[in-house]
N, C-alpha and C positions, 0 to 999 in steps of 0.2 A: 441130372448130375449135380450133386451138392458140391459146393465150392468153398474152400477156405482160401481166401486171397492172401498169399504168403508175403506180399510186399506192397504196402500202400501208405499214403501220407494224409495227414490233415494239418491245416494251419489257419490261424486267425491273425491276419496282419494288422488288424486294428488293436489287438491286445498284446501281441508278442513280437519280438525282434528276431527276424531271420535275415542275417546280413545279405545273403545271395539274392533274396527277393526284395530287399529294401534299399540297399546301397547302390550308388552310382560310381563309376560305370559298371554295367553288368559283367559278370565273369564269363569267360569262354565256356560254351556248353556244347556237348556233342550233337545235340539236335538243332543247333543254331539259335535263332531268336526265340526267347522264352518269355517275352513280356506277357503273353496270355496267362501265365501262371501267377502273375502279380495281383492276385485276388484271393479272398477267403475261400477255403475249401474245407467243408465240414461234413459230418455224417449225412445230413440231408442231401447234399450235393452228390455224395457217393451213392446213396440209395437211388437217386434219380439216374445216375450214369449206369448203374448195374441193373436197372429194371429188366425183367425177363430172365434173370439168372437167380438160382437159389443159393444165396450167400449164407453159409453156415457159420462164418466167422472171418475175421481179418487179423493180419499182423501189421501193426503200425511200426514203421521204421523211422528212426530219427531223421529230422528235417534240416540238419545243419542250423539249428537254433543257436542263439547267442552262446558262443563257446565258453563264456565266463560263467554260465549258469546251466550246466547240463542237468542238474536235478530239477530245475524249474520246469523243463519240458515234461518230465515224468509227472510232476504234480498236476500240470495242466491236462495231460492225457488221462490220468486217473479220474479227474473231475469230469472230463468229457465222457469217459466210459460210463460213469455212474449216471450221468444225465441222459446219454443218447444210446447206450447199449453197444456202442462200437468205440474203439476196436476191441477185439477179444483179449489180446496181449500186445506187448510192444518190445521193440529192440531200441534201447536207449543210446544216447550219446555218451561216449567216454573217450578221453585221450590217454592212451596207454603209456605214453612216454612223458606225461606231465607229473609234476611233483604231488598233485592232489589226487592221483589215481586211486590210492588206497581208500580215501574217504568217499570218493565218488562211487567206486564199485561196492563198497559196503552199503551205501544208501540204496543203490540199484538192487542189490541182492535182497534187501528187505522189502522192496515194493511188491505188492500182490500181483502186479501185472507185468513186470519186467522179466523177460526171459533171457535176454542177452544184450550185447552192446555192438555198435558198429563204430569202427575207427578206420577211416580210409588211409592206408599207409602211403608214404611218398611214392609217386609213380612217374616214370618217364613217358614222354609224349609219343614215343614210337619204339618198336622192338629194337631198332639199331642203337637206341640211346639207353637201353636198360643196363643197369649196373647193380651189383650186389654190395651190401654193406653201407649204403648211404644213410646219414642221419634221418630218422623218421621212417625208415623202411622196416620191413619185417625182420631184417637181420640186426637191427639196431639193438644193442643190449638194453637200453632203456625201455624200448618197446616190449622186449621179451620179459623184462621184470614185471611190467604191468600185465602182460598176457598171462603170466603164471598165477595171477590173482583171480582169474576168471573162475576156474573150477571151484576153488574154496568158497566162492560167493554164489555158486549154483548158476553161473552164467555161460551162455554160448557166445560165439563170435561170428558176426556177419562181416564177411570180407568183400569189399568192392575194390577191384584192381584189374587192370588190363591183363590179358592172358600171358603177356611176356614176363610178368612177374610171378607166374605160378610156380616156377622152380623154388623160389623163396617160400611160397605158401606150402609147398610139399614138405620142405624142411621144417617149417613151423608145425605142420600137422604131425609129423613123425616125432618131433621133440615133445609135443604135448598131446599124446595119443588119447587121453581121456577127456579132452576138451572138444566139444562139438563145434565144427567150423561149417558155415554155410556160405558158399560162394554166390554172390549176387549177380544178377543180370547176365547169366549165361557166359560169364567170363569176358564180356564186352567184345564180341566178334564184329567190330565195326568195319574192318577191312574184309570185304567179301571177294577179293581177288583169289585166284587159285592158291597163290603163295600165302596170302593172309589166312585163308581157311585151313590150309595144311598146317601152318604154325599153331593156329588155335586148337586144332584136333590133337596134335602131338602134346601140347601143354595140358590140355584137359585130360587126356588119357593118362599122362604122368600123375596129375593131381588125384585122379579117381582111384589110383592105387592105394591111397590112404583111406581107410574105411571110416574114419571119423569126419569125413568131408561129405556134405550134401550140396545140392545145386538148386538154385532158383532159376527157372526158365522165365525170363522177363527182360525188359529193357532192350528189346531187339529192334527198335526203330532205327531208321537211317535218315540222316538229314536230307530234306528235300524230296522224300519219297513217302507216300502214304503206306501205312502198315498193310501187308497182305500175306495171306497164307502161302502163296506161291513163293514170295521172296524169302520166307522164313522156314519153309518146310524142311529143307536140308539141314539147317542148323539145329532145329528142334529135334529131328529124328536122330541126328548124330549125337546130340547131347544125351538123349535118353539111352541110346545104345552104349555110350561110354560109361555113364553112371548107373544105369539100370533103373527100371520103374520104381524101385523101392527107395531111391535116394534123390528123386527130383520132385520139385513142387512148381506149380504154375502160379503166376502172380501178374497183377495188372500194372504195377508201378504207377497207379493213378494218384494224383492227376498229372504227373509228369508225362506219361506216355499218351495223354490226351493230345499232346502236340503232334503225334503221328497217326493216331487212330482213335476211334471210339472204343469204349469198354466192350460193346457188343462185337465190333470188328475183331478185336484182339482175342477175346475168349471164344468166340465162334470159330476163329482161326485155329486156336489150340485144340478145340474139340474136333474140328475137321481133320487136322493133321494126325491126331491120335486115334482116329476111328478104327484103325486096324488092331488096336490093343484090346485085351480082354476087359470085361467090366471091372474085375477086381483090380487090374493094373491101372485102369483109368481112375477108379475111386481112390487108389493110393496117391496118384500123381496130383489129382485135383483137390483132395481133401485129407486123406488119411496120413500121408507123410508129414504134412504141416501140423496136423493135430498132435502127432507123436513127437516130432522134433521140437516144436515150440510148446509142448505140454498144454494144449488147449482143452479144457474140459468140455465134454459133450453137453449140448443143450438138452434139457429135459422138457 
């Protein structure tokens, strides 16, 4: 099975400033202690981690690089690709509600490898605290003014937000129906209680009604538990049923998800869970959809 890893990261902490990996105290993180990530992670490390899998390409996703220099990360990744052959394309950093958004998106749109941007909107810590219309949210007029500039610059939008904010995401998708939205990390179903999963399924079903939304199945780790197919089978199969095999992509989220499992554990788990699908459906989910949505040229 050829794989295009639809969500992965590289960083060089000796050369570049990533506040969440450099500053103290560390931020709160859904997997708990992440000090193991405070080291360089480059294509050679990725190739070692993914040994045994046929990687046909990867999508680099912005790493919360110095927010004062979003274009700097693009230049660094462009040089990395020329030198190392990875990643294939990238999702860049942009802050849609900032005054410089027009300049940043114009630069991203001219890059040969940038396909979209990620901006994590303001999010509540739990479903009972979710509210609409907050500054920095997907309802914020400043955010939407920036979002309207994506399509003219040929850019898609990677959305990372908990499932309880998906009603706002659906409104955004409906308002900008010609802009491709890709929901990251399976909608973050961290609460695996019956009520939590019920809320997640309802929100995901509602969002999937917008045909311009695709889904990355990734980021499924749980704090204090090793990644296993048994733990994640139900979520993965529900996600595929909701979005369909033509709108989902599998991704490692490496090196972040190395905190909960090896690359082999995670991708072998995805392959095991999807063993009942046809070869064409599996090829779409593991390779073809990412190639189409992120416009990744085939290797010759």
